[in-house]
C-alpha positions as CSV (number, residue, x, y, z in Angstrom):
1,M,54.0,107.1,106.4
2,D,54.5,108.1,110.1
3,G,55.4,106.3,113.3
4,A,56.8,102.8,113.7
5,Y,55.8,99.2,114.3
6,R,57.2,95.8,114.5
7,E,56.2,93.0,112.2
8,E,56.6,89.2,112.3
9,A,56.2,87.1,109.2
10,C,57.8,84.0,107.6
11,G,59.9,83.3,110.7
12,A,61.4,86.8,110.5
13,S,60.9,89.8,112.8
14,F,61.8,93.4,111.7
15,D,61.0,97.0,112.4
16,C,59.2,99.4,110.0
17,G,59.3,103.1,110.1
18,P,58.5,106.0,107.7
19,R,59.3,105.0,104.1
20,S,59.5,101.3,104.9
21,V,58.0,99.1,102.2
22,V,56.7,95.6,103.0
23,F,55.2,93.2,100.4
24,H,53.2,90.1,101.5
25,P,52.4,87.3,99.2
26,A,48.7,86.2,99.1
27,L,47.5,84.2,102.1
28,E,50.7,84.8,104.1
29,E,50.1,85.0,107.8
30,H,51.8,87.9,109.6
31,A,51.6,89.8,112.9
32,V,51.9,93.6,113.3
33,I,52.8,95.0,116.7
34,F,52.1,98.7,117.3
35,N,53.7,100.3,120.4
36,S,52.7,103.9,119.3
37,V,50.5,105.6,116.9
38,A,51.4,105.0,113.2
39,R,50.0,105.8,109.8
40,C,50.3,103.3,107.0
41,F,49.3,103.2,103.3
42,A,48.2,99.7,102.2
43,I,47.5,98.5,98.7
44,E,45.9,95.1,97.9
45,I,46.7,93.7,94.4
46,D,44.7,90.9,92.8
47,A,47.2,88.5,91.2
48,T,44.6,87.0,88.8
49,D,43.5,90.5,87.6
50,V,47.1,91.6,87.0
51,R,47.9,88.5,85.1
52,Q,44.9,88.7,82.8
53,R,45.1,92.5,82.2
54,Y,48.9,93.0,81.9
55,D,50.5,89.5,81.6
56,A,52.5,90.3,84.7
57,R,53.3,88.2,87.7
58,I,53.1,88.9,91.5
59,P,56.3,88.2,93.4
60,G,56.1,85.1,95.6
61,S,58.2,86.0,98.6
62,L,58.1,88.4,101.5
63,Q,60.0,91.6,100.8
64,H,61.0,94.3,103.3
65,I,62.7,97.3,101.8
66,E,63.9,100.5,103.4
67,C,63.4,103.6,101.3
68,G,64.6,103.5,97.7
69,P,62.5,103.5,94.4
70,L,59.6,101.5,95.9
71,A,59.1,104.2,98.6
72,W,58.9,106.9,95.9
73,V,56.4,105.0,93.9
74,L,54.2,104.5,96.9
75,A,54.6,108.1,98.0
76,N,53.3,109.1,94.5
77,L,50.4,106.7,94.8
78,Y,49.5,108.2,98.1
79,A,49.7,111.7,96.7
80,E,47.3,110.7,93.9
81,F,45.0,109.0,96.4
82,R,44.9,112.1,98.7
83,N,44.6,114.7,96.0
84,P,42.7,113.1,93.1
85,D,41.9,114.9,89.8
86,A,40.6,113.8,86.4
87,C,43.9,112.0,85.6
88,S,44.5,110.3,88.9
89,S,42.9,106.9,87.9
90,L,45.3,106.6,85.0
91,A,48.2,107.8,87.1
92,I,47.5,105.2,89.8
93,Q,47.2,102.4,87.3
94,G,50.6,103.3,85.8
95,L,52.2,103.6,89.3
96,V,50.8,100.2,90.4
97,L,52.4,98.6,87.3
98,Q,55.7,100.4,88.1
99,L,55.4,99.1,91.7
100,L,55.0,95.5,90.3
101,A,58.1,96.0,88.1
102,C,60.2,97.2,91.0
103,L,59.0,94.3,93.2
104,S,59.7,91.7,90.5
105,R,63.2,93.0,90.0
106,T,63.9,92.9,93.7
107,D,62.5,89.4,93.9
108,C,64.8,88.1,91.0
109,P,68.0,86.5,92.3
110,E,69.5,86.4,88.8
111,A,70.7,90.0,89.3
112,D,73.4,88.9,91.6
113,R,74.9,86.3,89.2
114,G,78.4,87.3,87.9
115,R,78.7,90.1,90.5
116,P,82.4,91.0,91.0
117,S,83.7,91.6,94.5
118,W,85.0,95.0,93.7
119,L,81.4,96.2,93.0
120,D,80.8,96.3,96.8
121,R,83.6,98.9,97.0
122,I,82.1,101.0,94.3
123,E,78.7,100.8,96.0
124,E,80.3,101.9,99.3
125,I,82.1,104.9,97.7
126,V,78.9,106.1,96.0
127,R,76.8,105.6,99.1
128,D,79.2,107.5,101.3
129,G,80.0,110.3,98.9
130,F,76.8,110.8,96.9
131,R,76.5,114.4,98.0
132,S,79.9,115.3,96.5
133,R,81.2,115.3,93.0
134,L,82.2,111.7,91.9
135,S,84.4,110.9,88.9
136,L,84.1,107.6,87.1
137,E,87.8,107.6,86.5
138,E,88.6,107.9,90.2
139,L,86.1,105.2,91.1
140,A,87.6,102.8,88.5
141,S,91.2,103.7,89.7
142,D,90.2,102.9,93.3
143,V,89.2,99.3,92.4
144,G,91.8,98.7,89.7
145,Q,89.4,98.5,86.8
146,S,88.8,100.4,83.6
147,P,86.1,103.1,83.7
148,E,84.3,101.3,80.8
149,R,84.2,98.0,82.7
150,V,83.0,99.7,86.0
151,S,80.3,101.5,84.1
152,A,79.1,98.5,82.2
153,V,79.1,96.1,85.2
154,F,77.3,98.6,87.4
155,R,74.6,99.1,84.8
156,R,74.2,95.3,84.3
157,I,73.7,94.6,88.0
158,Y,71.7,97.6,89.0
159,H,69.9,98.4,85.7
160,R,71.0,102.1,86.0
161,S,74.2,104.1,85.6
162,I,76.4,105.3,88.5
163,A,75.2,108.8,87.9
164,E,71.6,107.7,88.1
165,E,72.4,105.9,91.4
166,Q,74.0,109.0,92.8
167,R,71.0,111.0,91.8
168,R,68.7,108.4,93.4
169,L,70.7,108.6,96.7
170,R,70.5,112.4,96.6
171,I,66.7,112.3,96.1
172,E,66.4,109.6,98.8
173,F,68.3,111.9,101.2
174,A,66.1,114.9,100.2
175,C,62.9,112.9,100.8
176,E,64.0,112.4,104.4
177,R,64.9,116.1,104.7
178,L,61.5,117.1,103.3
179,R,59.9,115.8,106.5
180,D,61.5,118.8,108.3
181,R,59.1,121.6,107.4
182,E,61.5,124.1,108.9
183,S,64.0,123.6,106.1
184,S,63.4,125.5,102.8
185,L,63.6,123.7,99.5
186,A,66.8,125.7,98.7
187,E,68.5,124.5,101.8
188,I,67.6,120.9,101.2
189,A,68.8,121.2,97.6
190,L,72.2,122.4,98.6
191,D,72.5,119.9,101.5
192,A,71.7,117.0,99.1
193,G,74.4,118.0,96.7
194,F,72.5,119.9,94.0
195,S,73.8,123.2,92.6
196,D,70.5,125.1,93.2
197,Q,66.8,124.6,93.8
198,P,65.7,124.5,90.1
199,H,68.2,121.7,89.5
200,F,66.9,119.9,92.5
201,S,63.3,120.3,91.5
202,R,63.9,119.0,88.0
203,A,65.9,115.9,89.2
204,F,63.3,115.2,92.0
205,K,60.4,115.2,89.5
206,Q,62.4,113.1,87.0
207,V,63.1,110.4,89.6
208,T,59.8,110.5,91.6
209,G,57.3,111.8,89.1
210,T,56.3,114.6,91.5
211,T,57.6,117.9,92.8
212,P,59.4,118.3,96.2
213,A,56.5,120.6,97.3
214,R,53.8,118.0,96.4
215,Y,55.9,115.2,98.0
216,R,56.2,117.2,101.2
217,E,52.4,117.8,101.2
218,A,51.8,114.0,100.8
219,L,53.8,113.5,104.0
220,A,51.5,115.7,106.0
221,P,49.2,113.9,108.4
222,S,45.9,112.9,106.8
223,T,42.7,114.8,107.8
224,Y,40.5,112.0,106.7
């Protein structure tokens, strides 16, 4: 949530900062090295319980992911944990299942099968220009493919449309900007590429399940 640390696990060594997500399989040995104060949110999942209750599996490999959908799910979990109400138990249960779905998809190597080389170029254009207006026709022309093929292949590999990926990147950018409490929601909305604050708030809640204001509150240092 705040600060940074270094982790060693499965022969790998990597740095973790705000919005980093790390998944450890059961019984995996790992070392965490703190050089400064950090604040983390940890969730322990019982594989047997998940299998019996939901017929779902727990991924079997170490995963280290920077930002993205998993970070949003965990931020929402943290918000429910810090500000519980009568519906929080049900909300947390649903978010944990969403967390497992995201982890399982990331752990699945089949998603890369049949991936054309030109898709890397599409991903690069979208990643670099997500705050501007993107055209499917222009993207397809850049890689010499038809718009229909680009759209279909992108959805097959990433399980979302190019427009949804652009919106995801805008929200990811906004999540980082929300750490700066000096910036207004309207300023962040425009900087992220949204037409206005209401548009930004609707898209943010659609993607993350919470409002920008509540997400910003969840990032505040805990008083517990």
